[in-house]
C-alpha positions in Angstrom: 0.0 0.0 0.0 1.4 3.4 -1.0 0.4 6.4 1.1 -0.4 8.2 -2.1 -3.4 5.8 -2.8 -6.7 6.1 -1.0 -8.3 3.1 -2.6 -6.7 -0.1 -4.1 -8.7 -2.9 -5.8 -6.6 -6.0 -6.4 -8.3 -8.5 -8.8 -11.6 -7.8 -7.0 -14.7 -9.8 -8.2 -18.2 -9.7 -6.7 -21.2 -12.0 -7.1 -24.8 -11.7 -6.0 -25.9 -15.3 -5.9 -24.8 -16.9 -9.2 -24.7 -13.5 -11.0 -21.2 -11.9 -11.3 -21.6 -8.1 -11.1 -17.9 -7.1 -10.9 -15.1 -8.9 -12.6 -11.4 -8.7 -11.9 -11.2 -5.1 -10.9 -7.6 -3.9 -10.6 -7.5 -0.2 -9.8 -5.6 2.5 -7.8 -7.2 5.8 -6.8 -4.7 8.4 -5.7 -5.3 10.8 -2.7 -7.0 14.0 -3.7 -8.5 12.6 -6.9 -11.8 13.7 -8.4 -13.1 10.6 -10.2 -16.3 10.2 -12.3 -17.6 6.6 -12.6 -19.8 6.2 -15.7 -21.7 3.3 -17.1 -25.2 2.1 -17.9 -27.7 1.1 -15.2 -26.8 -2.4 -13.9 -23.1 -2.0 -14.8 -21.9 -2.4 -11.2 -21.3 1.3 -10.3 -23.3 1.1 -7.1 -21.8 -2.3 -6.2 -18.3 -0.8 -6.6 -19.1 2.1 -4.3 -20.7 -0.2 -1.7 -17.7 -2.4 -1.8 -15.5 0.6 -0.9 -17.7 1.3 2.0 -17.5 -2.3 3.1 -21.1 -3.3 2.5 -20.1 -6.0 -0.1 -18.0 -9.1 0.6 -15.9 -10.0 -2.5 -16.1 -13.3 -4.3 -12.4 -13.1 -4.8 -9.7 -10.5 -4.6 -9.5 -7.6 -2.1 -10.2 -3.9 -1.7 -8.2 -1.6 0.6 -9.3 1.8 1.8 -6.6 3.9 3.6 -4.5 0.7 3.5 -7.1 -1.6 5.3 -10.0 -3.7 4.3 -13.1 -1.6 5.0 -15.1 -4.5 6.5 -12.4 -5.0 9.1 -11.6 -1.4 10.0 -14.5 0.1 12.0 -12.2 2.8 13.4 -11.7 4.2 9.9 -15.4 4.3 9.0 -15.7 8.0 9.9 -13.1 8.8 7.2 -15.5 7.6 4.5 -18.5 9.8 3.6 -21.1 7.9 1.7 -24.1 9.5 -0.1 -26.4 6.8 -1.5 -29.0 7.3 -4.2 -31.9 9.4 -3.0 -34.4 6.6 -3.9 -32.8 4.4 -1.3 -33.4 6.8 1.6 -36.6 6.9 3.7 -37.4 10.6 3.5 -40.6 10.2 5.4 -38.8 9.4 8.7 -39.7 12.1 11.2 -36.3 13.8 11.6 -35.1 17.3 11.0 -32.3 18.5 8.7 -30.1 19.2 11.7 -30.7 15.8 13.1 -29.8 14.1 9.8 -26.5 15.9 9.7 -25.8 15.2 13.4 -26.0 11.5 12.5 -22.7 12.1 10.7 -21.0 12.6 14.1 -22.1 9.2 15.5 -18.9 7.5 14.3 -16.8 10.0 16.3 -19.1 10.2 19.3 -19.5 6.5 19.9 -22.7 4.8 21.3 -24.6 6.4 24.1 -22.6 9.7 24.0 -24.4 13.0 23.7 -23.2 15.6 21.2 -20.6 18.1 22.5 -20.2 21.7 21.7 -17.6 20.9 19.0 -20.1 18.4 17.4 -22.7 21.1 17.1 -20.1 23.5 15.6 -19.2 20.9 13.0 -22.8 20.3 12.1 -23.5 24.0 11.7 -20.4 24.5 9.6 -21.4 21.5 7.3 -24.9 22.9 6.8 -23.4 26.3 6.1 -21.1 24.9 3.4 -24.0 23.3 1.5 -26.2 26.5 2.1 -28.8 24.7 4.2 -28.2 26.2 7.6 -31.3 28.5 7.4 -33.7 25.5 7.2 -31.9 23.3 9.7 -35.1 22.8 11.7 -37.3 21.7 8.8 -38.3 18.0 8.5 -36.2 16.3 5.8 -39.3 15.0 4.1 -40.5 18.5 3.3 -37.5 19.4 1.2 -37.0 19.2 -2.5 -34.8 16.5 -4.0 -31.9 18.9 -4.5 -32.2 20.2 -0.9 -32.3 16.7 0.4 -29.2 15.8 -1.6 -27.3 18.8 -0.1 -28.4 17.7 3.4 -27.0 14.2 2.9 -23.7 15.7 1.5 -23.6 17.8 4.7 -24.0 14.6 6.8 -21.0 13.1 5.0 -19.1 16.4 5.6 -20.0 16.3 9.3 -18.0 13.0 9.6 -14.9 15.1 8.6 -14.3 12.5 5.9 -11.2 12.4 3.7 -13.1 10.3 1.1 -16.5 11.2 -0.3 -18.5 8.6 -2.3 -21.6 9.8 -4.1 -23.9 7.4 -5.9 -25.9 9.1 -8.7 -26.1 12.4 -6.7 -28.0 14.3 -9.5 -30.4 11.6 -10.7 -34.0 12.9 -10.9 -33.0 16.5 -10.3 -33.7 19.4 -12.7 -30.8 20.8 -14.7 -30.1 23.9 -12.5 -30.2 21.8 -9.4 -27.8 19.3 -11.0 -25.4 22.1 -11.8 -25.5 23.4 -8.3 -24.8 19.9 -6.9 -21.7 19.5 -9.1 -20.5 23.0 -8.3 -20.6 22.0 -4.7 -18.6 18.8 -5.4 -16.0 20.9 -7.2 -15.6 23.1 -4.1 -15.2 20.1 -1.8 -12.6 18.6 -4.1 -10.7 21.9 -4.0 -10.6 21.5 -0.2 -8.6 18.3 -0.7 -11.3 15.7 -0.3 -11.0 12.7 -2.6 -14.3 12.3 -4.4 -15.8 9.4 -6.4 -19.1 10.1 -8.2 -21.2 7.7 -10.2 -23.5 8.6 -13.0 -25.2 6.9 -16.0 -26.0 10.3 -17.5 -23.2 11.7 -19.7 -24.7 15.2 -19.4 -23.2 15.3 -15.9 -19.8 15.5 -17.6 -20.9 18.9 -18.9 -21.5 20.2 -15.4 -18.5 18.9 -13.6 -14.8 18.5 -14.6 -13.6 15.2 -13.3 -9.8 14.7 -13.2 -10.2 11.1 -14.2 -13.0 9.0 -15.7 -13.6 5.4 -14.9 -15.7 3.6 -17.5 -17.3 0.5 -15.9 -19.5 -2.3 -17.2 -19.0 -5.2 -14.8 -15.2 -4.7 -15.5 -13.1 -1.7 -16.0 -13.3 -0.6 -19.7 -11.0 2.4 -19.3 -9.6 4.7 -16.7 -7.8 8.0 -17.4 -8.2 11.7 -18.2 -11.5 12.7 -19.9 -9.8 13.7 -23.1 -8.3 10.2 -23.4 -11.3 8.2 -22.2 -14.3 9.9 -23.6 -14.0 8.7 -27.2 -16.8 7.2 -29.3 -15.2 3.7 -29.3 -14.7 3.5 -25.5 -18.2 5.0 -24.8 -19.8 2.5 -27.2 -18.1 -0.4 -25.4 -19.0 1.0 -22.0 -22.7 1.4 -22.7 -23.1 -1.7 -25.0 -21.0 -4.1 -23.1 -19.6 -5.6 -26.3 -16.2 -7.2 -26.2 -13.2 -4.9 -26.9 -11.7 -5.8 -30.3 -8.1 -5.0 -29.5 -5.6 -4.0 -26.9 -4.8 -0.3 -26.4 -2.2 1.3 -24.1 -1.8 5.0 -23.6 1.5 5.6 -21.8 0.8 9.3 -21.2 -2.3 8.6 -19.1 -1.2 5.1 -18.0 -4.4 3.8 -19.5 -4.6 0.1 -20.3 -7.5 -1.5 -22.0 -7.8 -5.0 -23.2 -10.4 -7.7 -23.6 -9.5 -10.1 -20.8 -7.5 -8.1 -18.3 -7.4 -4.5 -17.2 -4.7 -2.8 -15.1 -4.7 0.9 -14.7 -3.3 3.6 -12.5 -3.9 7.3 -12.6 -1.4 9.8 -11.3 
């Protein structure tokens, strides 16, 4: 494990029952990266993110986050901020915006500990950063989709995370709201937070400049700078799942693509 890498996948494969959803993922994510993960629905993007969090047990291979397997490292959980898809969140639960964000402090407080002054300060600052402090007392279920997404990002920020994982953060939101969400993510990246964001919508690439793009369809199709990866041929393979007809290596971006084995590192 190099200190420069936040995430390392080594020949990682994942199955749900008899169905293989991720195949032989070999990947290195450097500290401070801003990564966009693209692919069609069902391509394994959410499974990849959940594996980084430690919610999936690999069929074979290993993933390390901050040098340790996430399922075995509870003390590092607070370093990972996870924002799941809005559709997976029960927004009718009777809880306020402030209380949702305070949940981000649980990993640091421990069980049966009441929030301290510093915890309230962190929650307020997190809400301020996402421009939601003025409605902190409002029930989460009364907010718009874009407002709810900002609150869940604030919850991740309240953990004081070094790594932020966002699964389809703009899905179902109108264009102006999508733009505001991606502008917020750019600000967080400028603060030094490593961010990984999944999307199946290529329009998102117009709203947010990702330093590297990971094209995923059960396996890594390509990984590298947008100008190297976002080509018609690579996008066709990513969104069709058809076999890649030849081997391509781009030394400048350290991008390696081949039909049966992928190894890639971004610097």
